[in-house]
Backbone bond lengths (Angstrom), bond angles and torsions (degrees), N, CA, C in turn:
res aa  C-N    CA-C-N  psi(-1)  N-CA   C-N-CA  omega(-1)  CA-C   N-CA-C  phi
1 X - - - 1.442 - - 1.529 111.30 -
2 X 1.369 117.05 -43.82 1.455 120.47 178.74 1.522 110.43 -60.88
3 X 1.315 115.54 -39.18 1.461 120.51 179.60 1.517 110.48 -62.27
4 X 1.307 115.84 -40.80 1.466 120.65 -179.00 1.529 110.85 -64.48
5 X 1.336 116.71 -43.97 1.464 121.04 178.22 1.525 110.26 -62.01
6 X 1.341 116.41 -42.95 1.462 120.60 178.81 1.510 112.21 -62.27
7 X 1.316 116.99 -41.71 1.467 121.24 179.78 1.526 110.41 -66.66
8 X 1.326 116.55 -41.68 1.467 120.05 178.60 1.528 109.91 -63.85
9 X 1.331 116.33 -44.15 1.475 120.23 178.95 1.511 111.93 -63.03
10 X 1.327 116.17 -41.47 1.458 120.57 178.40 1.520 110.43 -63.02
11 X 1.316 115.88 -44.32 1.467 119.79 178.51 1.518 111.55 -60.95
12 X 1.332 116.37 -42.88 1.464 121.25 178.61 1.525 110.74 -61.16
13 X 1.321 116.00 -45.32 1.470 119.92 180.00 1.522 111.01 -63.41
14 X 1.321 116.67 -41.46 1.468 119.62 179.45 1.520 111.49 -65.58
15 X 1.322 116.42 -41.95 1.458 120.27 179.61 1.522 110.46 -62.21
16 X 1.303 116.25 -37.47 1.466 119.98 -178.69 1.516 113.21 -82.71
17 X 1.311 116.41 -0.94 1.459 120.37 173.74 1.511 115.34 73.31
18 X 1.310 117.16 27.23 1.458 119.68 -179.80 1.518 110.53 -78.46
19 X 1.296 115.08 158.18 1.456 122.52 -178.34 1.516 110.95 -75.09
20 X 1.329 116.64 119.44 1.456 121.51 177.18 1.519 110.80 -123.36
21 X 1.291 118.04 9.59 1.458 121.93 -174.33 1.519 111.57 -74.86
22 X 1.292 117.65 -112.47 1.457 121.78 -176.84 1.520 110.79 -85.57
23 X 1.315 117.40 143.13 1.458 119.14 179.56 1.518 111.30 -71.56
24 X 1.340 117.29 137.08 1.455 120.38 176.30 1.522 110.61 -74.68
25 X 1.327 116.89 165.71 1.460 122.15 179.54 1.520 109.78 -77.23
26 X 1.318 116.60 155.24 1.457 122.40 177.87 1.510 110.84 101.73
27 X 1.335 116.47 159.73 1.455 118.72 -176.79 1.519 113.15 -123.34
28 X 1.294 118.88 -11.19 1.454 119.96 -178.15 1.512 110.04 -81.74
29 X 1.309 114.65 151.05 1.456 119.66 177.62 1.515 109.78 -64.02
30 X 1.296 116.44 -36.68 1.447 119.89 -173.12 1.510 108.95 -157.05
31 X 1.261 117.74 99.70 1.448 120.81 179.58 1.516 112.19 -93.70
32 X 1.315 117.28 -27.94 1.455 118.29 -173.68 1.518 111.41 -134.74
33 X 1.319 115.07 91.28 1.451 119.55 172.15 1.517 105.71 -88.31
34 X 1.301 115.47 153.28 1.454 115.84 177.38 1.504 110.80 -139.30
35 X 1.304 114.26 143.90 1.444 121.28 175.11 1.519 106.69 -86.20
36 X 1.307 115.96 130.55 1.444 118.79 178.42 1.527 108.97 -90.03
37 X 1.315 117.10 -21.88 1.461 120.98 -179.36 1.523 110.47 -113.53
38 X 1.334 117.85 -170.99 1.436 122.91 -162.59 1.499 124.98 -82.99
39 X 1.291 123.40 -27.99 1.460 121.56 -173.65 1.514 112.35 -70.81
40 X 1.307 116.44 138.08 1.472 120.74 179.63 1.521 110.97 -77.54
41 X 1.321 114.42 148.03 1.457 121.04 177.80 1.526 108.70 -95.40
42 X 1.334 116.70 128.94 1.464 121.26 175.81 1.517 111.41 -90.05
43 X 1.326 117.38 -36.42 1.457 122.18 -177.85 1.532 108.84 -136.20
44 X 1.330 115.78 121.39 1.464 122.89 179.84 1.516 109.82 -111.17
45 X 1.312 116.43 139.18 1.463 121.91 173.96 1.521 107.48 -115.28
46 X 1.317 116.37 130.35 1.460 122.08 179.50 1.525 108.77 -85.13
47 X 1.329 118.41 129.28 1.470 119.78 -179.58 1.529 111.86 -70.99
48 X 1.315 115.28 150.30 1.458 121.27 173.78 1.527 108.35 -74.71
49 X 1.330 116.00 144.58 1.464 119.75 176.30 1.526 106.10 -83.03
50 X 1.329 119.60 114.39 1.466 121.65 -177.37 1.533 111.69 -57.50
51 X 1.328 116.14 137.00 1.470 120.15 -175.90 1.526 112.38 -62.21
52 X 1.329 118.45 -38.23 1.471 119.88 178.35 1.525 110.77 -64.78
53 X 1.323 116.82 -39.28 1.468 120.42 178.02 1.526 110.56 -63.77
54 X 1.333 117.09 -38.12 1.465 120.63 176.14 1.519 110.92 -63.52
55 X 1.337 115.77 -47.09 1.467 120.15 -178.54 1.520 111.51 -60.85
56 X 1.321 115.97 -37.11 1.464 120.71 -178.45 1.524 112.45 -90.27
57 X 1.330 116.08 1.99 1.468 122.24 179.75 1.534 112.50 57.87
58 X 1.306 115.62 41.05 1.461 121.39 179.21 1.516 108.74 -88.44
59 X 1.300 116.10 129.87 1.458 121.71 175.05 1.517 107.17 -135.90
60 X 1.304 115.96 167.39 1.459 119.04 178.11 1.509 112.13 150.41
61 X 1.312 114.69 -173.28 1.465 122.00 -177.56 1.521 110.05 -105.70
62 X 1.329 114.36 149.25 1.459 122.26 173.86 1.518 106.18 -127.18
63 X 1.316 116.56 128.48 1.465 121.34 179.37 1.527 108.51 -113.77
64 X 1.334 114.68 129.93 1.463 121.56 -175.78 1.522 110.07 -128.83
65 X 1.329 115.56 138.25 1.459 122.00 172.20 1.528 106.53 -98.64
66 X 1.317 117.16 126.31 1.461 121.69 -178.12 1.524 110.42 -120.10
67 X 1.319 115.83 133.38 1.453 121.18 173.29 1.523 106.90 -91.35
68 X 1.347 115.35 124.16 1.467 121.09 -174.89 1.522 109.06 -117.87
69 X 1.327 115.83 128.06 1.464 120.95 178.96 1.529 110.67 -69.29
70 X 1.312 115.73 169.12 1.464 120.50 179.82 1.533 111.33 -59.96
71 X 1.347 116.96 -32.01 1.474 118.99 -179.33 1.533 113.11 -85.70
72 X 1.342 118.00 0.23 1.458 121.23 171.89 1.515 117.21 101.92
73 X 1.326 119.14 3.22 1.460 122.26 179.15 1.529 110.99 -88.73
74 X 1.319 116.12 142.55 1.464 121.35 177.36 1.529 107.72 -82.67
75 X 1.335 116.14 123.34 1.468 120.27 -178.57 1.513 113.51 -105.85
76 X 1.313 117.08 -24.62 1.458 120.37 -177.00 1.522 109.27 -149.82
77 X 1.323 116.18 147.61 1.465 120.29 176.42 1.514 109.33 -133.71
78 X 1.327 114.73 153.24 1.460 121.70 175.38 1.521 107.40 -142.29
79 X 1.318 115.70 127.43 1.456 120.27 -179.67 1.526 108.61 -77.91
80 X 1.316 115.75 127.72 1.461 121.75 177.87 1.523 110.03 -94.14
81 X 1.328 116.60 -35.03 1.456 119.67 179.01 1.511 112.40 -174.66
82 X 1.329 115.25 159.18 1.449 121.25 177.40 1.510 111.94 138.02
83 X 1.315 116.00 165.40 1.452 121.92 179.58 1.522 110.90 -66.31
84 X 1.330 117.50 134.77 1.465 120.19 176.68 1.535 112.84 -58.60
85 X 1.317 117.15 -23.71 1.460 120.24 178.60 1.520 111.91 -73.80
86 X 1.327 117.81 -18.91 1.461 122.34 -176.58 1.529 113.74 -108.92
87 X 1.315 116.52 -21.09 1.459 122.59 -171.07 1.524 113.31 -60.09
88 X 1.324 118.72 -48.63 1.466 120.45 -175.47 1.521 112.36 -58.60
89 X 1.309 116.64 -42.31 1.459 120.97 179.48 1.531 111.37 -63.03
90 X 1.321 116.52 -42.06 1.467 121.11 179.80 1.526 111.02 -66.52
91 X 1.321 117.31 -41.99 1.468 121.07 179.85 1.529 110.26 -63.70
92 X 1.325 116.87 -44.94 1.467 120.20 179.02 1.527 111.26 -60.65
93 X 1.312 117.37 -38.86 1.464 120.77 179.45 1.529 111.34 -66.65
94 X 1.322 117.31 -47.40 1.473 119.91 -176.06 1.532 111.04 -67.86
95 X 1.311 118.37 -26.70 1.467 120.48 176.57 1.526 111.49 -65.21
96 X 1.322 117.49 -23.54 1.468 121.70 179.27 1.529 112.67 -91.69
97 X 1.334 117.46 -5.39 1.459 120.36 178.78 1.521 110.12 -68.17
98 X 1.322 115.51 151.69 1.466 122.38 173.31 1.517 107.97 -126.69
99 X 1.320 115.32 129.43 1.460 122.38 -179.73 1.521 109.25 -103.38
100 X 1.335 116.10 163.89 1.461 120.70 175.06 1.525 108.95 -66.03
101 X 1.318 115.57 151.91 1.465 120.89 178.65 1.526 109.89 -64.22
102 X 1.323 115.43 152.37 1.469 122.38 179.46 1.528 107.84 -144.43
103 X 1.320 117.19 165.06 1.461 120.08 -179.15 1.535 113.98 -63.97
104 X 1.340 116.82 -26.86 1.471 119.09 -177.89 1.531 110.04 -150.51
105 X 1.318 115.49 172.07 1.463 122.10 177.43 1.530 110.06 -64.27
106 X 1.335 116.14 141.79 1.461 120.56 179.51 1.529 109.73 -132.24
107 X 1.311 114.56 166.82 1.456 121.82 174.36 1.520 107.06 -114.57
108 X 1.319 116.19 124.68 1.461 121.89 -178.02 1.527 109.44 -117.52
109 X 1.316 115.99 146.43 1.455 122.10 175.51 1.525 107.71 -106.89
110 X 1.333 115.83 127.36 1.465 121.86 -179.91 1.520 108.19 -123.21
111 X 1.319 115.95 136.40 1.465 121.09 179.33 1.522 109.36 -121.47
112 X 1.322 115.66 128.54 1.456 121.96 176.29 1.518 108.79 -110.09
113 X 1.330 115.58 142.73 1.464 119.88 175.52 1.516 108.09 -117.88
114 X 1.315 115.77 116.48 1.456 121.64 177.81 1.523 107.48 -94.42
115 X 1.306 115.05 119.19 1.472 120.02 175.49 1.512 106.99 -148.69
116 X 1.301 116.06 144.00 1.458 117.74 -176.94 1.505 113.18 -159.67
117 X 1.303 114.87 163.01 1.467 122.25 174.52 1.521 105.23 -86.57
118 X 1.306 116.59 113.31 1.447 121.02 -177.24 1.517 110.89 -90.51
119 X 1.336 115.81 142.04 1.465 120.56 177.15 1.523 109.22 -66.54
120 X 1.321 115.60 142.51 1.464 119.22 -178.30 1.492 111.15 -94.93
């Protein structure tokens, strides 16, 4: 059964064109997230690197659009791009982010880069 799940995951990753070649340097799931738009982040949560993505050596970027209330809480998210194996972890992390207060609700773009040292 585990083999079947691994094969299905590998096939999905290949179909989606994700990088499965050489492992990138670093061991954290996400060391450098970046805000593409203007509001400052007061509290950042680093996403967990999904175990299936590690096993399949999947790395890459996930881009998320987040709706942020005036008081800085994320109320809604929309995935703009990224591997389905990485997306859920990134969305869960950005939902826990807190931004600085602003006069009104804003839409922010956040990009996560998943890269890690994979076990051989």
